[in-house]
PALO-579886 format. One record per atom (N, C-alpha, C, CB): x, z, y; atom name; residue number from 1. Coordinates in steps of 0.02 Angstrom, whole numbers, plus 50000, padded with zeros to 5 digits. Glycine has a CB too. Layout:
N
PT     x     z     y site pos
PT     X     Z     Y   CA NUM
...
% end
This chain:
174
PT     x     z     y site pos
PT 59721 48584 52596    N   1
PT 59651 48588 52622   CA   1
PT 59622 48651 52584    C   1
PT 59607 48515 52608   CB   1
PT 59597 48714 52602    N   2
PT 59563 48760 52564   CA   2
PT 59486 48746 52560    C   2
PT 59577 48827 52592   CB   2
PT 59471 48768 52504    N   3
PT 59389 48756 52482   CA   3
PT 59379 48825 52485    C   3
PT 59366 48717 52400   CB   3
PT 59324 48865 52504    N   4
PT 59291 48915 52509   CA   4
PT 59223 48913 52459    C   4
PT 59280 48922 52579   CB   4
PT 59217 48944 52411    N   5
PT 59146 48948 52377   CA   5
PT 59116 49021 52366    C   5
PT 59152 48913 52304   CB   5
PT 59061 49020 52360    N   6
PT 59033 49090 52372   CA   6
PT 58959 49064 52299    C   6
PT 59002 49111 52487   CB   6
PT 58976 49130 52273    N   7
PT 58928 49129 52200   CA   7
PT 58865 49183 52237    C   7
PT 58981 49174 52107   CB   7
PT 58796 49161 52221    N   8
PT 58742 49208 52229   CA   8
PT 58746 49255 52170    C   8
PT 58671 49174 52234   CB   8
PT 58741 49320 52189    N   9
PT 58732 49364 52126   CA   9
PT 58664 49378 52112    C   9
PT 58767 49431 52133   CB   9
PT 58645 49348 52074    N  10
PT 58554 49366 52068   CA  10
PT 58539 49438 52054    C  10
PT 58511 49324 51998   CB  10
PT 58584 49478 52026    N  11
PT 58568 49546 52019   CA  11
PT 58562 49595 52096    C  11
PT 58626 49572 51970   CB  11
PT 58608 49572 52116    N  12
PT 58606 49602 52191   CA  12
PT 58558 49579 52225    C  12
PT 58662 49590 52232   CB  12
PT 58540 49517 52239    N  13
PT 58485 49498 52279   CA  13
PT 58412 49540 52241    C  13
PT 58481 49406 52279   CB  13
PT 58409 49553 52181    N  14
PT 58351 49574 52166   CA  14
PT 58349 49650 52183    C  14
PT 58335 49556 52097   CB  14
PT 58409 49671 52182    N  15
PT 58410 49747 52210   CA  15
PT 58381 49756 52291    C  15
PT 58495 49774 52207   CB  15
PT 58406 49694 52323    N  16
PT 58387 49714 52400   CA  16
PT 58319 49698 52413    C  16
PT 58431 49676 52456   CB  16
PT 58289 49648 52364    N  17
PT 58213 49635 52366   CA  17
PT 58185 49697 52346    C  17
PT 58186 49575 52319   CB  17
PT 58199 49723 52285    N  18
PT 58163 49778 52271   CA  18
PT 58167 49843 52320    C  18
PT 58182 49795 52208   CB  18
PT 58212 49857 52361    N  19
PT 58234 49905 52407   CA  19
PT 58183 49874 52465    C  19
PT 58324 49907 52423   CB  19
PT 58187 49816 52496    N  20
PT 58143 49802 52546   CA  20
PT 58076 49810 52543    C  20
PT 58149 49749 52562   CB  20
PT 58046 49802 52470    N  21
PT 57981 49797 52454   CA  21
PT 57953 49879 52461    C  21
PT 57974 49759 52377   CB  21
PT 58021 49924 52428    N  22
PT 57992 49997 52420   CA  22
PT 57992 50023 52492    C  22
PT 58040 50049 52368   CB  22
PT 58032 50003 52544    N  23
PT 58034 50025 52606   CA  23
PT 57961 50001 52654    C  23
PT 58104 49998 52634   CB  23
PT 57942 49932 52643    N  24
PT 57895 49920 52667   CA  24
PT 57825 49939 52640    C  24
PT 57904 49867 52674   CB  24
PT 57828 49979 52577    N  25
PT 57769 49989 52557   CA  25
PT 57752 50081 52570    C  25
PT 57767 49957 52477   CB  25
PT 57810 50113 52580    N  26
PT 57811 50166 52604   CA  26
PT 57798 50171 52687    C  26
PT 57868 50189 52580   CB  26
PT 57815 50133 52724    N  27
PT 57793 50112 52788   CA  27
PT 57721 50101 52779    C  27
PT 57830 50051 52814   CB  27
PT 57682 50055 52757    N  28
PT 57609 50042 52759   CA  28
PT 57574 50110 52740    C  28
PT 57589 49981 52707   CB  28
PT 57602 50138 52682    N  29
PT 57577 50213 52663   CA  29
PT 57569 50259 52719    C  29
PT 57626 50248 52617   CB  29
PT 57634 50272 52749    N  30
PT 57628 50303 52828   CA  30
PT 57578 50288 52865    C  30
PT 57679 50285 52871   CB  30
PT 57578 50226 52878    N  31
PT 57531 50213 52935   CA  31
PT 57463 50216 52899    C  31
PT 57544 50138 52973   CB  31
PT 57450 50196 52847    N  32
PT 57384 50223 52825   CA  32
PT 57366 50299 52812    C  32
PT 57372 50191 52765   CB  32
PT 57412 50336 52812    N  33
PT 57393 50406 52811   CA  33
PT 57394 50448 52867    C  33
PT 57429 50435 52771   CB  33
PT 57422 50408 52924    N  34
PT 57426 50414 53000   CA  34
PT 57346 50400 53014    C  34
PT 57483 50353 53040   CB  34
PT 57330 50349 53011    N  35
PT 57257 50318 53030   CA  35
PT 57202 50363 53003    C  35
PT 57245 50242 52997   CB  35
PT 57213 50393 52936    N  36
PT 57163 50429 52903   CA  36
PT 57170 50491 52938    C  36
PT 57170 50433 52826   CB  36
PT 57222 50527 52943    N  37
PT 57224 50589 52997   CA  37
PT 57192 50592 53053    C  37
PT 57281 50600 53021   CB  37
PT 57195 50527 53096    N  38
PT 57158 50527 53141   CA  38
PT 57100 50513 53151    C  38
PT 57177 50509 53168   CB  38
PT 57071 50471 53098    N  39
PT 56995 50474 53084   CA  39
PT 56967 50536 53072    C  39
PT 56977 50436 53028   CB  39
PT 57000 50583 53028    N  40
PT 56974 50648 53012   CA  40
PT 56979 50687 53077    C  40
PT 57012 50683 52952   CB  40
PT 57023 50687 53124    N  41
PT 57044 50736 53163   CA  41
PT 57029 50701 53238    C  41
PT 57123 50756 53145   CB  41
PT 56983 50686 53272    N  42
PT 56975 50639 53322   CA  42
PT 57006 50684 53390    C  42
PT 56890 50613 53326   CB  42
PT 57032 50659 53434    N  43
PT 57057 50686 53494   CA  43
PT 56981 50715 53538    C  43
PT 57105 50620 53537   CB  43
PT 56965 50760 53569    N  44
PT 56922 50785 53610   CA  44
PT 56923 50727 53664    C  44
PT 56942 50857 53632   CB  44
PT 56865 50721 53699    N  45
PT 56859 50662 53746   CA  45
PT 56880 50704 53815    C  45
PT 56774 50622 53746   CB  45
PT 56913 50652 53862    N  46
PT 56926 50700 53930   CA  46
PT 56865 50717 53970    C  46
PT 56976 50664 53984   CB  46
PT 56813 50680 53967    N  47
PT 56761 50711 54009   CA  47
PT 56704 50735 53965    C  47
PT 56736 50662 54063   CB  47
PT 56718 50760 53905    N  48
PT 56675 50794 53864   CA  48
PT 56656 50877 53878    C  48
PT 56706 50784 53798   CB  48
PT 56697 50904 53942    N  49
PT 56675 50969 53965   CA  49
PT 56708 51023 53930    C  49
PT 56602 50976 53959   CB  49
PT 56693 51073 53940    N  50
PT 56732 51144 53915   CA  50
PT 56698 51138 53841    C  50
PT 56708 51230 53967   CB  50
PT 56754 51173 53802    N  51
PT 56729 51166 53730   CA  51
PT 56689 51234 53715    C  51
PT 56796 51155 53673   CB  51
PT 56624 51225 53682    N  52
PT 56589 51282 53673   CA  52
PT 56587 51315 53599    C  52
PT 56524 51267 53695   CB  52
PT 56610 51375 53595    N  53
PT 56608 51407 53540   CA  53
PT 56547 51447 53523    C  53
PT 56659 51440 53540   CB  53
PT 56500 51452 53480    N  54
PT 56449 51491 53473   CA  54
PT 56464 51566 53451    C  54
PT 56408 51457 53430   CB  54
PT 56441 51606 53502    N  55
PT 56446 51676 53489   CA  55
PT 56515 51706 53518    C  55
PT 56439 51686 53411   CB  55
PT 56534 51664 53570    N  56
PT 56596 51685 53619   CA  56
PT 56555 51735 53666    C  56
PT 56637 51613 53668   CB  56
PT 56592 51802 53681    N  57
PT 56583 51840 53732   CA  57
PT 56609 51827 53805    C  57
PT 56605 51891 53710   CB  57
PT 56577 51827 53842    N  58
PT 56614 51816 53919   CA  58
PT 56614 51878 53945    C  58
PT 56575 51764 53975   CB  58
PT 56641 51875 54011    N  59
PT 56653 51926 54071   CA  59
PT 56579 51947 54081    C  59
PT 56691 51891 54145   CB  59
PT 56571 52007 54092    N  60
PT 56489 52034 54109   CA  60
PT 56474 52071 54045    C  60
PT 56423 51964 54122   CB  60
PT 56490 52033 53976    N  61
PT 56463 52063 53914   CA  61
PT 56494 52126 53899    C  61
PT 56469 52019 53856   CB  61
PT 56466 52186 53883    N  62
PT 56520 52260 53879   CA  62
PT 56567 52247 53824    C  62
PT 56476 52343 53858   CB  62
PT 56529 52207 53771    N  63
PT 56576 52189 53712   CA  63
PT 56639 52159 53721    C  63
PT 56547 52147 53672   CB  63
PT 56637 52111 53763    N  64
PT 56695 52071 53790   CA  64
PT 56744 52122 53840    C  64
PT 56662 52003 53836   CB  64
PT 56727 52155 53884    N  65
PT 56757 52209 53922   CA  65
PT 56793 52255 53888    C  65
PT 56713 52243 53957   CB  65
PT 56750 52279 53828    N  66
PT 56785 52338 53792   CA  66
PT 56841 52287 53753    C  66
PT 56725 52392 53733   CB  66
PT 56845 52233 53724    N  67
PT 56893 52212 53674   CA  67
PT 56949 52181 53719    C  67
PT 56862 52160 53618   CB  67
PT 56918 52159 53784    N  68
PT 56977 52115 53831   CA  68
PT 57046 52144 53831    C  68
PT 56957 52112 53912   CB  68
PT 57054 52207 53833    N  69
PT 57115 52259 53865   CA  69
PT 57163 52241 53792    C  69
PT 57086 52368 53880   CB  69
PT 57129 52237 53737    N  70
PT 57159 52226 53681   CA  70
PT 57203 52159 53654    C  70
PT 57112 52236 53647   CB  70
PT 57187 52115 53699    N  71
PT 57216 52048 53695   CA  71
PT 57275 52023 53744    C  71
PT 57162 52004 53704   CB  71
PT 57326 52032 53735    N  72
PT 57382 52014 53791   CA  72
PT 57399 51947 53779    C  72
PT 57451 52059 53788   CB  72
PT 57436 51917 53848    N  73
PT 57472 51856 53843   CA  73
PT 57540 51878 53862    C  73
PT 57444 51798 53887   CB  73
PT 57590 51856 53823    N  74
PT 57654 51875 53842   CA  74
PT 57694 51803 53849    C  74
PT 57686 51928 53786   CB  74
PT 57755 51803 53889    N  75
PT 57789 51758 53904   CA  75
PT 57759 51681 53927    C  75
PT 57826 51759 53851   CB  75
PT 57721 51685 53970    N  76
PT 57675 51623 53988   CA  76
PT 57734 51600 54039    C  76
PT 57586 51640 54025   CB  76
PT 57741 51525 54027    N  77
PT 57775 51486 54078   CA  77
PT 57748 51416 54079    C  77
PT 57850 51487 54067   CB  77
PT 57762 51384 54127    N  78
PT 57733 51312 54166   CA  78
PT 57798 51268 54156    C  78
PT 57711 51321 54264   CB  78
PT 57790 51222 54138    N  79
PT 57839 51164 54150   CA  79
PT 57784 51099 54157    C  79
PT 57901 51154 54078   CB  79
PT 57831 51046 54205    N  80
PT 57809 50985 54225   CA  80
PT 57825 50927 54162    C  80
PT 57847 50970 54297   CB  80
PT 57790 50896 54158    N  81
PT 57791 50830 54109   CA  81
PT 57780 50775 54166    C  81
PT 57723 50828 54040   CB  81
PT 57827 50732 54178    N  82
PT 57819 50657 54203   CA  82
PT 57833 50603 54160    C  82
PT 57859 50643 54258   CB  82
PT 57783 50578 54130    N  83
PT 57777 50527 54090   CA  83
PT 57808 50453 54131    C  83
PT 57699 50526 54068   CB  83
PT 57834 50410 54098    N  84
PT 57850 50336 54127   CA  84
PT 57784 50309 54156    C  84
PT 57879 50280 54065   CB  84
PT 57735 50307 54128    N  85
PT 57667 50280 54158   CA  85
PT 57615 50341 54158    C  85
PT 57635 50212 54110   CB  85
PT 57586 50347 54208    N  86
PT 57531 50389 54211   CA  86
PT 57542 50454 54249    C  86
PT 57510 50402 54145   CB  86
PT 57509 50480 54252    N  87
PT 57487 50557 54304   CA  87
PT 57547 50598 54272    C  87
PT 57390 50607 54287   CB  87
PT 57566 50657 54318    N  88
PT 57599 50703 54297   CA  88
PT 57556 50762 54257    C  88
PT 57634 50723 54351   CB  88
PT 57588 50786 54225    N  89
PT 57534 50851 54184   CA  89
PT 57584 50901 54187    C  89
PT 57502 50838 54090   CB  89
PT 57549 50973 54175    N  90
PT 57581 51030 54162   CA  90
PT 57584 51049 54090    C  90
PT 57552 51079 54200   CB  90
PT 57620 51084 54059    N  91
PT 57629 51103 53983   CA  91
PT 57634 51175 54009    C  91
PT 57700 51067 53932   CB  91
PT 57585 51224 53976    N  92
PT 57583 51291 53976   CA  92
PT 57585 51321 53902    C  92
PT 57522 51312 54013   CB  92
PT 57645 51362 53915    N  93
PT 57656 51399 53830   CA  93
PT 57651 51480 53846    C  93
PT 57751 51379 53787   CB  93
PT 57640 51511 53795    N  94
PT 57659 51576 53789   CA  94
PT 57642 51614 53713    C  94
PT 57624 51610 53849   CB  94
PT 57626 51665 53717    N  95
PT 57619 51699 53650   CA  95
PT 57546 51741 53668    C  95
PT 57694 51755 53628   CB  95
PT 57506 51738 53617    N  96
PT 57437 51772 53619   CA  96
PT 57444 51824 53567    C  96
PT 57373 51720 53604   CB  96
PT 57435 51897 53585    N  97
PT 57444 51954 53555   CA  97
PT 57387 51992 53540    C  97
PT 57484 51987 53589   CB  97
PT 57361 51987 53479    N  98
PT 57281 52025 53467   CA  98
PT 57306 52104 53444    C  98
PT 57224 51979 53387   CB  98
PT 57305 52151 53483    N  99
PT 57337 52226 53488   CA  99
PT 57272 52264 53452    C  99
PT 57356 52258 53579   CB  99
PT 57205 52237 53444    N 100
PT 57151 52279 53434   CA 100
PT 57142 52277 53340    C 100
PT 57080 52246 53485   CB 100
PT 57092 52302 53342    N 101
PT 57072 52326 53262   CA 101
PT 57029 52264 53227    C 101
PT 57017 52404 53261   CB 101
PT 57009 52210 53274    N 102
PT 56977 52172 53250   CA 102
PT 57004 52099 53245    C 102
PT 56927 52180 53278   CB 102
PT 56982 52048 53204    N 103
PT 57006 51971 53200   CA 103
PT 56986 51932 53239    C 103
PT 56994 51938 53148   CB 103
PT 57025 51896 53280    N 104
PT 57011 51848 53348   CA 104
PT 57000 51785 53309    C 104
PT 57081 51839 53412   CB 104
PT 56934 51770 53313    N 105
PT 56915 51698 53298   CA 105
PT 56923 51643 53356    C 105
PT 56844 51698 53277   CB 105
PT 56909 51657 53425    N 106
PT 56918 51608 53468   CA 106
PT 56943 51658 53531    C 106
PT 56850 51560 53479   CB 106
PT 56983 51623 53577    N 107
PT 56999 51652 53643   CA 107
PT 56992 51591 53686    C 107
PT 57074 51689 53648   CB 107
PT 56950 51598 53746    N 108
PT 56947 51552 53801   CA 108
PT 56989 51586 53857    C 108
PT 56871 51537 53824   CB 108
PT 57023 51544 53887    N 109
PT 57076 51548 53953   CA 109
PT 57056 51511 54008    C 109
PT 57148 51520 53938   CB 109
PT 57058 51551 54067    N 110
PT 57035 51510 54124   CA 110
PT 57103 51510 54167    C 110
PT 56964 51543 54166   CB 110
PT 57145 51458 54179    N 111
PT 57216 51438 54199   CA 111
PT 57198 51418 54275    C 111
PT 57253 51370 54148   CB 111
PT 57232 51439 54315    N 112
PT 57238 51414 54401   CA 112
PT 57310 51408 54391    C 112
PT 57212 51477 54475   CB 112
PT 57325 51345 54441    N 113
PT 57376 51325 54451   CA 113
PT 57379 51319 54528    C 113
PT 57386 51272 54412   CB 113
PT 57432 51323 54568    N 114
PT 57453 51321 54636   CA 114
PT 57508 51292 54644    C 114
PT 57458 51379 54665   CB 114
PT 57513 51258 54709    N 115
PT 57569 51216 54744   CA 115
PT 57627 51266 54769    C 115
PT 57536 51174 54812   CB 115
PT 57676 51224 54806    N 116
PT 57725 51265 54814   CA 116
PT 57723 51294 54886    C 116
PT 57785 51232 54796   CB 116
PT 57652 51281 54906    N 117
PT 57638 51320 54969   CA 117
PT 57590 51388 54963    C 117
PT 57605 51269 55018   CB 117
PT 57555 51394 54889    N 118
PT 57522 51439 54877   CA 118
PT 57454 51424 54874    C 118
PT 57535 51480 54914   CB 118
PT 57445 51372 54875    N 119
PT 57354 51347 54893   CA 119
PT 57354 51327 54813    C 119
PT 57330 51259 54969   CB 119
PT 57280 51330 54802    N 120
PT 57250 51313 54746   CA 120
PT 57254 51247 54727    C 120
PT 57191 51329 54749   CB 120
PT 57289 51219 54674    N 121
PT 57297 51148 54646   CA 121
PT 57250 51130 54604    C 121
PT 57356 51137 54613   CB 121
PT 57226 51169 54549    N 122
PT 57176 51143 54486   CA 122
PT 57162 51197 54451    C 122
PT 57206 51089 54433   CB 122
PT 57102 51203 54422    N 123
PT 57090 51262 54385   CA 123
PT 57054 51218 54321    C 123
PT 57039 51326 54430   CB 123
PT 57074 51253 54258    N 124
PT 57035 51229 54201   CA 124
PT 57037 51288 54153    C 124
PT 57065 51159 54168   CB 124
PT 56992 51272 54104    N 125
PT 56963 51308 54048   CA 125
PT 56994 51279 53988    C 125
PT 56885 51302 54046   CB 125
PT 57023 51318 53961    N 126
PT 57052 51301 53872   CA 126
PT 57033 51356 53832    C 126
PT 57144 51296 53859   CB 126
PT 57024 51336 53768    N 127
PT 57018 51368 53711   CA 127
PT 57082 51352 53659    C 127
PT 56950 51349 53684   CB 127
PT 57126 51380 53658    N 128
PT 57191 51365 53627   CA 128
PT 57179 51408 53546    C 128
PT 57264 51398 53684   CB 128
PT 57142 51441 53554    N 129
PT 57123 51488 53471   CA 129
PT 57048 51478 53476    C 129
PT 57146 51594 53466   CB 129
PT 57020 51424 53414    N 130
PT 56956 51430 53392   CA 130
PT 56951 51399 53323    C 130
PT 56908 51400 53440   CB 130
PT 56903 51406 53291    N 131
PT 56883 51391 53224   CA 131
PT 56901 51322 53213    C 131
PT 56810 51404 53211   CB 131
PT 56940 51320 53149    N 132
PT 56953 51254 53118   CA 132
PT 56991 51206 53157    C 132
PT 56893 51222 53102   CB 132
PT 57026 51234 53204    N 133
PT 57067 51187 53237   CA 133
PT 57149 51210 53236    C 133
PT 57037 51181 53313   CB 133
PT 57198 51185 53228    N 134
PT 57260 51184 53230   CA 134
PT 57306 51203 53180    C 134
PT 57271 51212 53274   CB 134
PT 57362 51208 53165    N 135
PT 57410 51224 53109   CA 135
PT 57373 51287 53061    C 135
PT 57489 51249 53146   CB 135
PT 57358 51333 53103    N 136
PT 57339 51395 53076   CA 136
PT 57266 51402 53069    C 136
PT 57366 51448 53114   CB 136
PT 57209 51364 53058    N 137
PT 57153 51381 53077   CA 137
PT 57115 51429 53039    C 137
PT 57123 51331 53084   CB 137
PT 57152 51485 53059    N 138
PT 57119 51551 53019   CA 138
PT 57121 51603 53076    C 138
PT 57166 51581 52945   CB 138
PT 57081 51644 53083    N 139
PT 57076 51690 53131   CA 139
PT 57144 51740 53146    C 139
PT 57017 51729 53111   CB 139
PT 57148 51763 53203    N 140
PT 57197 51798 53208   CA 140
PT 57198 51873 53174    C 140
PT 57205 51797 53273   CB 140
PT 57223 51891 53145    N 141
PT 57235 51956 53112   CA 141
PT 57239 52012 53163    C 141
PT 57300 51955 53069   CB 141
PT 57220 52071 53161    N 142
PT 57250 52128 53193   CA 142
PT 57315 52142 53201    C 142
PT 57231 52174 53168   CB 142
PT 57347 52140 53251    N 143
PT 57426 52161 53267   CA 143
PT 57456 52092 53255    C 143
PT 57464 52226 53211   CB 143
PT 57431 52034 53267    N 144
PT 57474 51973 53256   CA 144
PT 57485 51941 53322    C 144
PT 57441 51922 53206   CB 144
PT 57532 51910 53321    N 145
PT 57545 51859 53382   CA 145
PT 57553 51802 53348    C 145
PT 57609 51872 53431   CB 145
PT 57534 51749 53407    N 146
PT 57534 51687 53391   CA 146
PT 57555 51635 53454    C 146
PT 57467 51676 53362   CB 146
PT 57592 51600 53453    N 147
PT 57606 51539 53509   CA 147
PT 57540 51510 53526    C 147
PT 57657 51475 53481   CB 147
PT 57538 51477 53594    N 148
PT 57502 51442 53617   CA 148
PT 57527 51380 53653    C 148
PT 57470 51477 53647   CB 148
PT 57502 51333 53657    N 149
PT 57529 51283 53699   CA 149
PT 57484 51218 53705    C 149
PT 57596 51266 53673   CB 149
PT 57471 51197 53770    N 150
PT 57416 51146 53794   CA 150
PT 57427 51128 53860    C 150
PT 57343 51173 53790   CB 150
PT 57416 51064 53870    N 151
PT 57428 51026 53943   CA 151
PT 57359 51024 53986    C 151
PT 57454 50942 53930   CB 151
PT 57376 51019 54047    N 152
PT 57339 50997 54116   CA 152
PT 57345 50945 54132    C 152
PT 57352 51023 54169   CB 152
PT 57309 50890 54130    N 153
PT 57319 50820 54148   CA 153
PT 57312 50826 54227    C 153
PT 57264 50765 54111   CB 153
PT 57346 50775 54255    N 154
PT 57339 50764 54334   CA 154
PT 57351 50802 54371    C 154
PT 57289 50752 54357   CB 154
PT 57415 50834 54376    N 155
PT 57418 50892 54415   CA 155
PT 57463 50851 54477    C 155
PT 57457 50965 54372   CB 155
PT 57454 50887 54533    N 156
PT 57480 50850 54598   CA 156
PT 57556 50862 54590    C 156
PT 57449 50883 54677   CB 156
PT 57592 50828 54648    N 157
PT 57661 50812 54647   CA 157
PT 57703 50891 54669    C 157
PT 57674 50743 54707   CB 157
PT 57655 50925 54702    N 158
PT 57692 50996 54728   CA 158
PT 57666 51051 54696    C 158
PT 57683 51011 54806   CB 158
PT 57645 51044 54627    N 159
PT 57617 51091 54585   CA 159
PT 57692 51134 54564    C 159
PT 57570 51050 54518   CB 159
PT 57684 51195 54584    N 160
PT 57744 51245 54555   CA 160
PT 57724 51272 54496    C 160
PT 57764 51307 54601   CB 160
PT 57761 51262 54455    N 161
PT 57769 51290 54380   CA 161
PT 57771 51371 54385    C 161
PT 57845 51260 54341   CB 161
PT 57799 51393 54430    N 162
PT 57815 51482 54429   CA 162
PT 57755 51509 54451    C 162
PT 57879 51514 54484   CB 162
PT 57698 51468 54477    N 163
PT 57644 51508 54486   CA 163
PT 57581 51481 54444    C 163
PT 57631 51512 54559   CB 163
PT 57569 51498 54383    N 164
PT 57524 51489 54339   CA 164
PT 57490 51569 54333    C 164
PT 57558 51454 54273   CB 164
PT 57421 51565 54340    N 165
PT 57386 51614 54342   CA 165
PT 57350 51608 54270    C 165
PT 57345 51616 54406   CB 165
PT 57343 51640 54225    N 166
PT 57289 51633 54167   CA 166
PT 57257 51711 54144    C 166
PT 57329 51595 54095   CB 166
PT 57187 51693 54142    N 167
PT 57150 51767 54126   CA 167
PT 57114 51739 54071    C 167
PT 57096 51807 54189   CB 167
PT 57104 51790 54030    N 168
PT 57054 51792 53963   CA 168
PT 56982 51772 53982    C 168
PT 57049 51870 53929   CB 168
PT 56940 51735 53975    N 169
PT 56880 51718 54002   CA 169
PT 56835 51725 53931    C 169
PT 56882 51641 54043   CB 169
PT 56848 51736 53892    N 170
PT 56803 51731 53827   CA 170
PT 56837 51758 53761    C 170
PT 56783 51653 53813   CB 170
PT 56795 51789 53731    N 171
PT 56828 51813 53651   CA 171
PT 56761 51810 53609    C 171
PT 56869 51908 53645   CB 171
PT 56791 51786 53544    N 172
PT 56759 51776 53486   CA 172
PT 56781 51824 53425    C 172
PT 56768 51707 53471   CB 172
PT 56755 51868 53409    N 173
PT 56793 51910 53357   CA 173
PT 56745 51930 53314    C 173
PT 56832 51971 53383   CB 173
PT 56773 51963 53236    N 174
PT 56729 51985 53189   CA 174
PT 56716 52059 53203    C 174
PT 56754 51972 53120   CB 174
% end
């Protein structure tokens, strides 16, 4: 008859214990860091209405009309997001180009979405560039290009991603 014995190596079990503790501590620190970030950067409420930036110039203002031609939108495209649970949403991407001589602090855009039959589907206003928000929370320098990306919630099933109309509806510059 064969008899098998195994020895417990205390040095190996300590190493495994230390590694387990280190992984648990780093996981807890990561969760704590994410919670602190979310606490200091709350998401805007869905029903809060459009974002108001003090000093923004809108259509009809001579200063807005004079600088509007210096701000360009390039490579604008729409894609549809279909989550497992919840309504469909539209993702709009593009490049914002400041071709003027002033720094841009905020840009407001009016987005119009159409369905496959050319009927108006949804209209929203977004402010992708505004003070203190985003990875680059500094104003756009003259001749600078910067990408923008935002979502439009609850689009209808027949929304056509090829029919996205964006117009600049507000500017704030130095």
